[in-house]
C-alpha positions in Angstrom: -95.8 -34.7 -13.5 -96.0 -31.2 -12.0 -97.3 -32.5 -9.0 -94.1 -34.5 -8.4 -92.1 -31.4 -9.0 -94.0 -29.2 -6.8 -93.5 -31.9 -4.0 -89.7 -32.1 -4.8 -89.3 -28.2 -4.8 -91.4 -28.2 -1.3 -88.7 -30.5 0.1 -86.0 -27.9 -1.1 -87.2 -25.3 0.9 -88.4 -27.1 3.9 -85.2 -29.3 4.2 -82.4 -27.2 3.2 -78.6 -26.3 3.6 -76.1 -23.4 3.7 -73.1 -22.9 1.5 -70.9 -21.2 3.8 -71.0 -24.7 5.6 -69.9 -27.4 2.9 -71.2 -30.4 1.9 -70.7 -32.6 4.8 -69.1 -29.7 6.9 -66.3 -27.6 7.0 -66.5 -23.8 5.9 -66.9 -24.0 2.1 -68.8 -22.7 -1.0 -70.8 -25.9 -2.0 -67.9 -28.6 -2.4 -64.9 -26.4 -2.7 -63.4 -25.6 0.5 -62.1 -22.6 2.0 -58.5 -22.7 3.7 -59.9 -21.0 6.6 -62.4 -22.2 9.2 -65.5 -20.7 10.7 -65.7 -18.2 13.4 -65.6 -20.0 17.0 -68.9 -21.5 17.5 -71.2 -24.2 16.5 -73.3 -24.2 13.2 -76.0 -26.3 12.0 -76.5 -26.9 8.3 -78.6 -28.6 5.9 -78.0 -29.2 2.1 -80.5 -30.5 -0.5 -79.2 -31.5 -3.6 -81.9 -32.4 -6.3 -81.7 -34.3 -9.7 -83.5 -35.4 -12.8 -81.6 -38.3 -14.0 -82.5 -40.9 -16.8 -83.2 -44.6 -15.7 -84.6 -47.7 -17.2 -87.8 -48.7 -15.9 -89.4 -52.2 -15.6 -90.4 -52.5 -19.0 -86.8 -51.3 -20.3 -88.0 -48.1 -21.5 -86.2 -44.5 -20.6 -87.6 -42.5 -17.9 -87.1 -39.5 -16.0 -87.2 -39.5 -12.3 -86.3 -37.3 -9.1 -83.8 -38.0 -6.5 -82.5 -35.5 -3.8 -79.6 -36.1 -1.5 -80.8 -34.7 2.2 -77.0 -33.7 4.2 -79.0 -32.9 7.4 -78.0 -32.3 9.8 -74.4 -31.1 9.2 -72.9 -29.8 12.6 -70.0 -27.8 12.2 -68.0 -27.1 15.6 -64.9 -24.7 15.4 -63.2 -24.7 19.0 -61.0 -22.1 18.2 -59.8 -19.7 15.5 -57.1 -17.0 15.8 -54.8 -15.2 13.5 -52.3 -18.0 13.7 -54.1 -21.3 13.6 -57.8 -22.6 13.4 -59.5 -25.8 13.8 -63.1 -27.2 12.5 -64.8 -30.3 13.5 -67.6 -31.6 11.5 -70.1 -34.5 11.0 -73.3 -34.9 8.8 -76.0 -37.8 8.3 -79.3 -37.5 6.3 -81.4 -39.2 3.9 -82.3 -40.2 0.2 -85.6 -39.1 -1.4 -86.4 -40.7 -4.8 -89.8 -40.7 -7.2 -89.0 -43.2 -10.0 -92.3 -44.4 -11.6 -92.1 -48.3 -12.9 -89.0 -49.5 -11.4 -90.3 -51.1 -8.5 -93.8 -51.3 -6.9 -93.3 -48.6 -4.8 -93.0 -45.2 -6.6 -91.5 -43.2 -3.9 -88.5 -44.3 -2.0 -86.4 -42.9 0.7 -83.4 -44.1 2.9 -80.6 -43.3 5.0 -77.7 -41.4 3.3 -73.8 -41.7 4.1 -72.8 -41.0 7.8 -69.5 -39.2 8.0 -67.2 -37.0 10.1 -64.0 -35.2 9.4 -61.9 -32.0 10.7 -59.9 -29.2 9.4 -56.9 -27.4 10.5 -56.3 -23.7 9.1 -53.0 -21.6 9.2 -54.2 -17.9 8.2 -51.5 -16.1 9.7 -49.9 -15.2 6.1 -51.2 -12.3 4.7 -53.6 -12.9 1.5 -52.4 -16.6 1.3 -54.3 -18.9 3.9 -53.4 -22.6 3.9 -55.3 -25.5 5.4 -55.8 -29.2 5.1 -58.7 -31.6 6.0 -59.8 -35.1 6.2 -63.2 -37.1 6.6 -64.1 -40.7 7.4 -67.3 -42.3 6.3 -68.4 -44.7 8.9 -71.6 -45.9 7.2 -72.5 -45.8 3.4 -76.2 -45.6 1.8 -77.7 -49.0 1.1 -76.5 -50.0 -2.3 -78.6 -52.8 -2.7 -81.7 -50.3 -3.3 -82.8 -49.2 -6.8 -81.6 -45.8 -6.7 -81.7 -44.3 -10.2 -78.5 -42.0 -9.6 -75.3 -42.2 -7.6 -74.8 -39.7 -4.4 -74.4 -36.1 -5.5 -71.4 -36.0 -2.9 -69.6 -39.7 -3.5 -66.6 -40.5 -1.2 -64.6 -43.2 -0.4 -63.9 -44.2 3.3 -61.3 -41.8 3.7 -60.8 -38.7 2.1 -58.2 -36.2 2.7 -57.4 -32.8 0.7 -54.8 -29.8 0.9 -56.6 -26.4 1.1 -55.2 -22.9 -0.4 -56.9 -19.7 -0.6 -56.2 -16.2 -1.6 -57.9 -13.6 0.0 -57.7 -10.7 -2.4 -60.4 -8.9 -0.4 -58.2 -8.4 2.3 -56.3 -6.3 -0.1 -59.4 -4.4 -1.8 -63.0 -5.4 -1.1 -64.1 -5.1 -4.5 -61.5 -8.0 -5.4 -62.7 -11.7 -5.4 -61.4 -14.6 -3.2 -59.9 -17.6 -4.8 -60.0 -21.3 -3.2 -58.2 -24.2 -4.5 -58.4 -27.7 -3.5 -56.5 -31.2 -4.3 -57.1 -34.6 -2.4 -57.7 -38.1 -2.7 -60.7 -40.4 -1.9 -59.6 -44.0 -2.5 -58.5 -44.4 -5.9 -59.9 -41.2 -7.1 -58.3 -37.8 -7.2 -60.2 -34.5 -6.2 -59.7 -31.1 -7.8 -61.5 -28.1 -7.1 -61.3 -24.2 -7.6 -63.8 -21.7 -6.5 -64.1 -17.9 -7.2 -66.0 -15.9 -4.3 -67.1 -12.5 -4.3 -68.7 -11.5 -1.1 -70.4 -8.6 0.5 -72.5 -7.6 3.3 -75.3 -10.1 3.5 -74.7 -11.3 -0.1 -71.8 -13.6 -1.5 -71.8 -14.7 -5.2 -69.8 -17.5 -6.2 -68.7 -20.1 -8.7 -66.8 -23.6 -8.4 -65.3 -26.1 -10.7 -64.8 -29.7 -9.5 -63.5 -32.6 -11.2 -63.3 -36.4 -9.7 -60.8 -38.5 -11.6 -60.1 -42.2 -11.8 -56.8 -43.8 -12.2 -57.3 -44.4 -15.9 -58.1 -40.5 -16.4 -56.3 -38.7 -19.1 -56.5 -35.3 -16.9 -58.3 -33.0 -15.0 -61.0 -32.5 -17.3 -61.6 -35.9 -18.5 -65.3 -35.7 -19.0 -65.7 -39.7 -20.1 -63.7 -41.0 -17.2 -64.2 -38.7 -14.6 -66.9 -36.6 -13.1 -66.6 -32.8 -13.8 -69.0 -30.1 -12.6 -69.4 -26.4 -12.7 -71.6 -24.7 -10.1 -72.4 -21.2 -10.0 -74.5 -20.1 -6.6 -75.4 -17.1 -4.4 -75.7 -17.0 -0.6 -78.2 -14.3 1.1 -77.8 -13.6 4.7 -74.9 -13.5 7.4 -72.6 -16.1 8.6 -73.3 -15.0 12.3 -77.2 -15.3 11.8 -79.2 -17.2 9.3 -78.2 -17.6 5.6 -79.8 -19.0 2.3 -77.8 -20.7 -0.5 -78.9 -21.4 -4.2 -76.8 -22.9 -6.9 -77.0 -25.0 -10.0 -74.3 -27.3 -10.9 -74.0 -28.0 -14.3 -72.5 -31.5 -15.5 -69.9 -31.7 -18.0 -69.9 -35.3 -17.9 -72.8 -36.5 -20.6 -74.0 -39.4 -18.3 -74.4 -37.5 -15.2 -77.6 -34.9 -14.7 -77.3 -31.3 -13.6 -78.3 -30.4 -9.7 -80.2 -27.9 -8.0 -78.9 -27.1 -4.8 -80.6 -25.5 -2.0 -79.4 -24.7 1.7 -79.7 -22.9 5.1 -77.1 -22.4 7.8 -77.9 -21.1 11.1 -75.0 -19.8 13.5 -76.0 -21.0 16.7 -75.0 -18.9 20.0 -73.5 -22.1 21.5 -69.5 -21.8 22.0 -69.4 -18.6 20.1 -67.6 -15.6 21.3 -69.5 -12.5 22.0 -69.3 -10.1 19.2 -66.8 -7.6 19.2 -67.9 -4.1 20.8 -66.6 -1.1 18.9 -65.8 2.2 20.5 -64.0 5.3 20.1 -60.9 7.3 20.9 -60.2 10.8 20.9 -57.4 13.2 21.5 -54.4 14.9 20.3 -50.7 14.7 19.4 -48.4 17.1 20.8 -44.4 17.9 21.3 -43.5 16.8 24.6 -41.3 20.0 25.2 -43.2 22.7 23.7 -46.7 21.2 24.2 -47.4 22.4 20.5 -49.6 20.1 18.0 -47.8 17.8 15.9 -48.9 16.3 12.4 -48.4 12.3 13.2 -49.4 9.1 12.0 -51.3 6.8 14.6 -51.2 2.9 14.0 -52.3 -0.1 15.7 -49.2 -2.6 15.3 -51.3 -5.5 17.2 -54.4 -4.9 15.0 -53.3 -5.1 11.4 -57.2 -4.7 10.2 -57.0 -1.1 11.6 -55.6 1.0 9.0 -53.3 3.9 10.0 -54.7 7.2 10.6 -53.0 10.5 9.1 -53.0 13.7 11.4 -53.0 17.2 10.2 -51.2 19.9 11.7 -53.9 20.3 14.5 -52.6 17.1 15.7 -56.3 16.4 16.9 -57.9 12.9 16.2 -61.3 11.1 16.7 -61.3 7.3 15.7 -64.2 5.3 15.6 -65.1 1.6 15.1 -62.3 0.5 17.2 -62.4 -2.9 19.4 -63.3 -1.9 23.1 -60.6 -2.7 25.6 -56.8 -2.4 25.8 -55.2 -1.5 22.5 -51.6 -1.0 21.6 -51.0 2.4 19.9 -47.8 3.5 17.6 -47.5 7.1 17.1 -44.9 8.6 14.8 -43.9 11.9 13.0 -40.9 13.2 11.1 -38.2 14.5 13.5 -39.8 12.6 16.5 -39.0 9.8 18.7 -41.6 6.9 17.8 -44.1 6.4 20.7 -45.9 3.1 21.5 -48.2 2.8 24.6 -51.4 1.5 25.4 -54.9 3.0 25.7 -58.2 1.8 27.0 -60.8 2.3 24.3 -64.5 2.6 25.7 -67.9 3.0 23.6 -67.7 6.7 23.9 -64.8 8.5 24.3 -64.8 10.4 27.4 -61.4 11.9 28.2 -59.2 12.8 25.4 -55.9 11.1 25.4 -52.7 13.1 24.9 -49.7 11.7 23.0 -46.6 13.3 23.8 -43.6 13.1 21.1 -40.2 14.1 21.7 -37.7 15.5 19.1 -34.9 13.5 18.0 -32.8 16.3 18.5 -33.2 17.6 22.1 -32.1 21.0 23.4 -30.7 22.4 26.6 -29.3 25.7 27.9 -25.9 26.8 29.0 -25.4 29.7 31.3 -22.6 30.9 33.5 -20.1 33.7 34.5 -16.5 34.7 33.6 -14.5 36.5 36.3 -10.8 37.1 36.8 -9.1 34.6 38.9 -7.1 37.1 41.1 -9.7 40.1 41.4 -13.0 38.0 40.8 -14.1 41.1 38.5 -16.3 40.4 35.4 -14.7 39.9 32.1 -15.8 40.9 28.7 -15.1 37.1 27.1 -16.3 35.2 24.5 -17.6 31.4 24.8 -16.8 29.4 21.9 -17.7 25.7 21.1 -15.3 23.2 19.6 -17.9 21.4 18.0 -19.2 22.9 14.7 -23.0 24.1 14.3 -23.0 26.1 17.8 -22.4 29.8 17.3 -20.3 31.6 20.0 -22.0 33.9 22.4 -20.5 37.0 24.1 -20.3 37.6 27.8 -21.5 40.9 29.4 -18.7 42.8 30.3 -20.7 44.6 33.2 -22.1 41.4 35.1 -19.6 38.5 33.3 -22.9 36.8 32.7 -23.5 34.6 29.5 -26.3 32.3 28.2 -27.0 30.4 25.3 -30.3 28.6 24.4 -31.3 25.9 22.0 -28.0 24.1 22.3 -28.5 20.4 21.0 -28.3 17.9 23.9 -24.9 16.2 24.3 -21.2 16.6 25.0 -19.3 19.8 24.2 -15.8 21.3 24.7 -16.2 24.9 25.4 -13.4 27.7 25.7 -13.6 31.0 27.7 -11.3 33.5 26.5 -10.6 37.1 27.1 -7.9 39.7 25.9 -5.0 39.4 28.2 -5.9 36.2 29.7 -5.1 32.5 29.4 -8.1 30.6 28.2 -9.7 28.1 30.0 -11.3 24.8 28.3 -13.8 22.7 30.0 -16.1 19.8 28.6 -19.5 19.8 29.6 -22.8 17.9 29.2 -26.0 19.7 27.8 -29.0 17.8 29.2 -32.3 17.9 27.8 -34.4 20.8 28.8 -32.2 21.7 31.6 -29.8 24.7 32.2 -26.2 23.8 32.7 -24.5 26.2 34.7 -20.4 26.5 34.2 -18.1 29.1 35.9 -14.9 30.2 34.6 -12.0 31.8 36.2 -9.3 33.3 34.1 -5.8 34.0 35.0 -4.0 36.9 33.7 -1.1 36.4 30.7 1.4 38.6 33.0 2.2 36.0 35.6 2.9 32.5 33.7 5.5 29.6 33.7 6.0 26.2 31.6 4.9 22.6 32.2 6.8 20.2 29.8 7.8 16.6 29.8 7.6 13.4 27.6 4.8 10.7 27.3 6.4 7.4 26.4 5.5 3.5 26.7 6.7 2.2 29.9 7.6 -1.2 28.4 9.3 0.0 25.2 10.2 3.5 26.1 9.1 4.5 22.8 7.4 7.9 22.3 3.3 7.9 22.4 1.3 10.1 20.5 -0.9 11.4 23.5 -3.5 14.4 24.8 -2.4 16.4 28.0 -5.2 17.6 30.1 -4.2 20.3 32.4 -6.9 21.3 35.0 -7.1 23.7 37.9 -6.4 21.9 41.2 -8.8 23.9 43.1 -11.9 24.2 40.8 -11.5 21.0 38.7 -12.1 23.0 35.8 -9.9 22.1 32.4 -7.4 25.1 31.8 -6.3 23.7 28.9 -5.8 20.5 26.3 -2.6 20.0 24.4 -1.6 17.2 22.0 2.3 16.3 22.2 4.9 16.0 19.3 4.4 12.7 17.6 8.1 12.3 16.9 9.7 13.1 20.3 6.8 12.7 22.8 7.5 16.0 24.3 4.5 18.3 25.5 4.9 22.1 26.3 2.0 23.8 28.1 2.2 27.6 28.9 0.1 28.5 32.0 -0.4 30.8 34.9 1.4 30.0 38.0 -0.6 27.7 40.5 -1.4 24.2 41.1 -2.7 21.7 38.4 -3.8 18.3 37.8 -1.9 17.1 34.8 -3.4 14.0 32.9 -1.7 12.1 30.0 -4.2 10.1 27.6 -2.9 7.7 24.7 -5.3 5.5 23.0 -5.2 2.0 24.2 -3.3 3.0 27.2 -4.2 3.6 30.9 -4.3 7.3 31.8 -1.8 8.8 34.2 -2.4 11.6 36.2 0.0 13.8 38.4 -0.2 16.9 40.3 2.2 20.2 39.5 3.1 23.2 41.3 3.9 25.5 38.9 5.9 28.6 40.4 6.8 32.0 38.6 10.1 31.8 36.6 10.4 28.1 37.3 9.3 25.7 34.6 7.8 22.3 35.7 8.9 19.1 34.3 6.9 15.6 34.5 7.7 12.5 32.4 4.7 10.1 31.8 5.4 6.6 31.2 2.2 5.0 30.3 1.1 1.3 30.6 -1.7 -0.5 29.0 -2.8 -4.2 29.3 -0.1 -6.7 28.5 2.8 -4.1 29.4 5.8 -6.1 30.8 8.6 -4.6 32.6 11.6 -6.8 33.7 12.7 -5.9 37.2 16.4 -5.8 36.7 18.2 -5.8 39.8 16.4 -8.2 41.9 18.5 -10.7 43.7 17.8 -13.8 45.7 20.2 -16.3 48.2 21.3 -19.1 46.2 18.3 -21.5 45.7 16.1 -19.6 48.0 13.4 -17.0 47.7 15.1 -14.7 50.2 15.5 -11.2 48.6 19.2 -9.6 49.0 19.3 -6.2 50.4 20.4 -3.5 49.6 21.3 -4.6 46.3 17.7 -5.3 45.3 16.4 -1.9 46.9 16.4 0.1 43.6 14.5 -2.5 41.4 11.8 -3.2 44.0 11.5 1.0 44.0 10.8 1.1 40.6 8.3 -1.6 40.8 6.5 0.6 43.4 6.8 3.6 41.5 4.8 2.2 38.7 2.2 1.3 41.0 2.1 4.5 42.5 2.1 6.4 39.3 -0.8 4.2 38.0 -3.1 3.7 41.4 -5.9 1.8 39.3 -3.8 -0.9 37.7 -3.7 -4.8 38.8 -0.1 -6.5 38.1 1.1 -10.0 38.0 4.4 -10.6 39.6 6.0 -13.5 37.5 9.0 -15.5 38.7 11.0 -17.4 36.0 14.1 -19.7 36.4 16.7 -21.2 33.9 16.4 -25.0 33.1 19.1 -26.2 35.9 17.3 -28.6 38.1 14.1 -30.3 38.0 10.9 -29.0 36.6 9.0 -29.3 39.7 11.8 -27.4 41.7 12.2 -24.6 39.3 8.6 -24.1 39.3 8.3 -24.2 43.2 11.2 -21.7 43.3 9.6 -19.4 40.7 6.3 -19.3 42.6 8.4 -18.3 46.1 10.4 -15.6 44.4 7.3 -14.2 42.8 5.2 -14.1 46.3 8.4 -12.8 48.1 8.5 -9.8 45.8 4.4 -9.3 46.4 4.8 -9.6 50.3 7.5 -6.9 49.9 5.5 -4.4 48.1 2.4 -5.0 50.5 4.2 -5.2 53.6 6.8 -2.7 53.5 5.5 -0.4 50.7 1.8 -0.4 51.5 0.7 -1.6 47.9 -2.9 -2.7 48.4 -2.8 -6.6 48.0 -6.1 -6.4 45.7 -3.7 -4.8 43.0 -1.1 -7.9 43.1 -1.2 -11.5 41.9 2.2 -13.7 42.3 2.5 -16.5 39.7 5.5 -18.6 39.2 6.2 -20.1 35.3 9.7 -22.0 36.3 11.4 -22.6 33.1 8.3 -22.7 31.0 8.9 -19.5 29.6 12.6 -18.7 28.5 14.0 -15.6 26.9 17.0 -16.8 25.8 18.6 -20.5 25.1 19.6 -22.0 28.3 22.9 -23.4 26.6 25.1 -20.6 27.7 25.7 -19.1 31.2 24.6 -15.5 29.6 21.0 -17.0 28.3 20.6 -18.8 31.5 21.2 -15.5 33.6 18.5 -13.9 31.3 15.9 -16.5 31.8 16.2 -16.1 35.7 14.2 -13.3 36.1 11.1 -11.3 37.8 8.9 -9.6 35.6 6.1 -7.3 36.3 2.8 -7.5 33.8 -0.1 -5.4 33.7 -3.2 -7.3 33.6 -6.2 -4.7 33.8 -7.4 -2.2 36.1 -9.4 -2.4 39.4 -13.3 -2.6 39.3 -13.0 -3.4 35.3 
């Protein structure tokens, strides 16, 4: 008997398999499959599963014999494996070796094992949780007419499938184990599997629990109707080279013997990606404006396995074990804009990389002069900022020069004021790392006058809340900005004599500007009637020949002049000239007449008043838009009209 045991153990070592490629193929422990696939390439594996079952010999006596299933060769090919999806194709055949005295004339027997093939699909994208599925098909079963003293070590039906899930806790912490869970069907049998794996460098320790239950089973752990096994194991070696696996399977089903498992796996160089070459990256992180070091965090968004690196106040770094090639890097620091860029990682860092971060708030400089508008002499003035957070700056009385450093980039309203002079206000843009220049010319208070007027809605003539901006016509600088009276719409501006551009701005309305010449002792008045998109003005007083589109003159001159004045006061607006009629006559006639009369007004404004035709659209509405009932002469008179409607602005 000892000689027979020695022969069997010799077979274990000569014809062995590897646990990283499971029974029949696919990345697995022994029978419990990993939801992930092997790395891309071709693996060749052999498994030998030995048992010492009890059998009845020719004399009806109980005897112990030996039988071993050789699953060899197992070919496992992974055509592709990525972070999103992987696929594995595998196949295996093999033989059966048996030593059984007194069961037949020949003590030793051997034959061919099952021939099967299968495939696995893996979805490893989710962190920790990996999902997959597999299926196998058996093309040929071992010869069941032979007197085998035990059933197959890995029994399956013609078609077998399984759903797979793996919890890779080692991705969170290397000292944690991975958990594998399988569920599937093989004919009428239901297969359950669970495995626990703790893998290290060159060594993996694992245990798996499997259960194969029939239709009449009372549950997963039914050891009378089903087959339940607990198998601890260990693997030595590398998945990229040669590895050896050992295991002992305890059968919890009384009629089924325990098993000894031995295996080898060879990762061939065929179809395999070259190993990742690692390199170094060195450099520093600096402030892009000041060139001073910055304490930052360096991350690799496209390589989640590379952990973020926190830099100290020196901003220096030397990163090792990075994959060679182009790598996406994200650099961030508190108070700075995030930087994402690409770097070239080499095996040995040559030139240091400098990452420049720019502050979330950037700064610029304001400089200029303040002088007397009449004499050009420098003034002792003060430059103040409407916006809070920026302190005023004093002007040098000898040179009239001023300078303000470290102003956050942005838009500011600044005022230059000096005793005995009108203040001057201007809106400027402070640009990042640039000097913005601004010159102020102040007018003495001794020579002044007043600009006044109202701001109203052109359609309703109601007063509008508006802001009045007064600019010097020569320099273009803002002299002042005031708000009008909310109730009356009246505005009043006190200013030195001179020529100004005055602009009225109201929320939702189109700005309107006017040139004002202000003379000493003679106040200037200008009323602003603002329009907006949708403003409608009925041009009362445009008369036409009866049943014609011919404008009557001179009685229509005043209404046409009013239309022209609106266009002149608002040189950017586009207008629709609308013709309307009462309901006397047919719809077709009224529609045609309204269109002709609208075109008559447009043609007059273009040909006689010089209005750009791109600003005018003629449209007739016939009797479709009455303003009053058509059952009285008065109502019909209101409906026969020409309207002026603002529809937008040029180039908008």
